[in-house]
C-alpha positions as CSV (number, residue, x, y, z in Angstrom):
1,X,-107.0,32.6,1.1
2,X,-108.1,32.2,4.7
3,X,-106.0,30.7,7.5
4,X,-107.7,27.2,7.0
5,X,-108.7,25.6,3.9
6,X,-111.9,23.2,4.3
7,X,-111.3,19.7,3.2
8,X,-114.9,18.0,2.4
9,X,-113.3,14.5,2.0
10,X,-109.9,13.8,3.8
11,X,-109.2,10.5,2.3
12,X,-109.4,12.0,-1.3
13,X,-107.4,15.0,-0.4
14,X,-104.5,13.0,1.2
15,X,-104.3,10.5,-1.7
16,X,-100.9,10.7,-3.5
17,X,-97.3,11.7,-2.7
18,X,-96.1,14.4,-0.2
19,X,-92.8,15.9,0.5
20,X,-92.2,15.9,4.3
21,X,-90.2,18.3,6.5
22,X,-90.5,17.7,10.1
23,X,-88.7,19.8,13.1
24,X,-88.4,18.0,16.5
25,X,-87.7,20.0,19.6
26,X,-86.9,18.6,22.9
27,X,-88.2,21.2,25.3
28,X,-86.7,19.8,28.4
29,X,-83.1,19.2,26.8
30,X,-83.3,22.0,24.1
31,X,-82.1,19.4,21.5
32,X,-83.4,19.9,18.0
33,X,-83.6,17.4,15.2
34,X,-85.2,17.2,11.6
35,X,-86.8,14.7,9.3
36,X,-86.8,15.0,5.5
37,X,-88.6,12.5,3.3
38,X,-91.7,11.4,1.5
39,X,-95.0,10.3,2.2
40,X,-97.3,8.3,0.0
41,X,-100.9,7.8,0.7
42,X,-101.9,4.9,-1.5
43,X,-104.9,2.5,-1.7
44,X,-105.4,0.2,1.4
45,X,-107.0,-3.3,0.7
46,X,-110.5,-3.2,2.1
47,X,-110.8,0.7,2.0
48,X,-108.9,3.6,3.1
49,X,-105.4,4.6,2.5
50,X,-102.1,3.1,3.2
51,X,-99.7,6.0,4.7
52,X,-96.1,5.0,4.0
53,X,-93.3,7.5,5.3
54,X,-89.8,7.2,4.7
55,X,-86.6,9.6,4.9
56,X,-83.7,10.7,7.0
57,X,-83.9,11.8,10.6
58,X,-81.3,13.8,12.2
59,X,-80.9,14.2,15.8
60,X,-77.9,15.3,17.7
61,X,-75.9,15.6,14.4
62,X,-76.6,11.9,13.5
63,X,-78.5,11.0,10.4
64,X,-80.3,7.8,10.2
65,X,-83.1,6.3,7.9
66,X,-86.4,6.3,9.3
67,X,-89.9,5.3,8.2
68,X,-93.4,4.6,9.4
69,X,-96.6,3.0,8.4
70,X,-100.0,4.0,9.2
71,X,-103.6,3.1,8.0
72,X,-106.1,5.8,7.3
73,X,-109.5,4.2,7.5
74,X,-113.0,6.0,6.5
75,X,-114.3,7.6,9.8
76,X,-117.7,7.4,11.3
77,X,-118.8,10.7,9.8
78,X,-118.5,11.5,6.1
79,X,-115.4,12.9,5.0
80,X,-113.5,11.9,8.1
81,X,-110.8,9.3,8.8
82,X,-109.7,7.1,11.6
83,X,-106.0,6.8,11.7
84,X,-104.5,3.6,13.1
85,X,-100.8,2.2,13.6
86,X,-99.7,-0.4,11.4
87,X,-100.7,-3.2,13.8
88,X,-104.3,-2.0,13.9
89,X,-104.1,-0.1,17.2
90,X,-106.1,3.4,17.2
91,X,-104.0,6.4,16.9
92,X,-106.3,9.4,16.3
93,X,-109.5,10.6,14.4
94,X,-109.0,13.0,11.7
95,X,-111.7,15.5,10.4
96,X,-110.5,18.5,8.2
97,X,-113.9,19.6,7.1
98,X,-113.2,23.0,8.6
99,X,-109.6,22.9,7.6
100,X,-108.5,22.3,11.3
101,X,-108.6,19.5,13.8
102,X,-107.2,18.7,17.1
103,X,-106.7,15.2,18.4
104,X,-105.3,13.4,21.4
105,X,-103.5,10.2,21.8
106,X,-102.6,8.8,25.1
107,X,-99.4,6.9,25.1
108,X,-98.4,5.5,28.5
109,X,-98.2,8.4,30.9
110,X,-97.6,10.9,28.1
111,X,-100.3,12.7,26.1
112,X,-99.8,13.5,22.4
113,X,-102.0,16.4,21.2
114,X,-101.9,17.1,17.4
115,X,-103.3,20.0,15.7
116,X,-104.0,19.4,11.8
117,X,-104.3,22.2,9.5
118,X,-105.1,22.3,5.6
119,X,-103.6,25.4,4.2
120,X,-104.6,24.8,0.7
121,X,-105.1,21.9,-2.0
122,X,-101.3,21.3,-1.9
123,X,-100.3,21.8,1.6
124,X,-101.1,20.8,5.2
125,X,-99.3,20.8,8.5
126,X,-99.4,18.9,11.7
127,X,-98.0,19.9,15.1
128,X,-97.8,17.5,18.0
129,X,-97.2,18.7,21.5
130,X,-96.0,15.7,23.5
131,X,-96.2,16.2,27.4
132,X,-95.7,13.9,30.2
133,X,-93.0,12.2,32.6
134,X,-91.0,10.5,29.6
135,X,-91.4,13.4,26.8
136,X,-91.5,17.3,26.5
137,X,-91.3,17.6,22.7
138,X,-93.1,19.7,19.6
139,X,-93.0,18.1,16.5
140,X,-93.9,20.2,13.5
141,X,-94.4,18.6,9.9
142,X,-95.0,20.5,6.8
143,X,-96.5,18.4,3.8
144,X,-96.4,19.8,0.2
145,X,-98.0,17.6,-2.6
146,X,-95.5,16.2,-5.1
147,X,-96.6,16.4,-8.7
């Protein structure tokens, strides 16, 4: 197996349920946290996938329930996706046809840079590096297909 696993059709690849493990490091304070839960990619009315994530986020020793919803819509090129927040605002583009993709998302004065890598048919990873006046973070998420 190579370092990256090419994905010809990202929406078909993501469809289904995934176990999620995320580490969060605040590089400024040294604090570390973790999220453990599940993500489901199900059909979205009008096309695409509805991404629903839920689990437990532990930060500074305090565990809290956490969830998020995203929309993965068919992208402009075959096999790609446009990722949007639940309210429709653009988040980032996603193209895993080579098995790896880097996306940027400006958020106020901070910049989120995400690297997405498909490892094989049942595993992928995202690493978000967040830099700016408000944040200095690294968020690393491992996704493992369930079933």
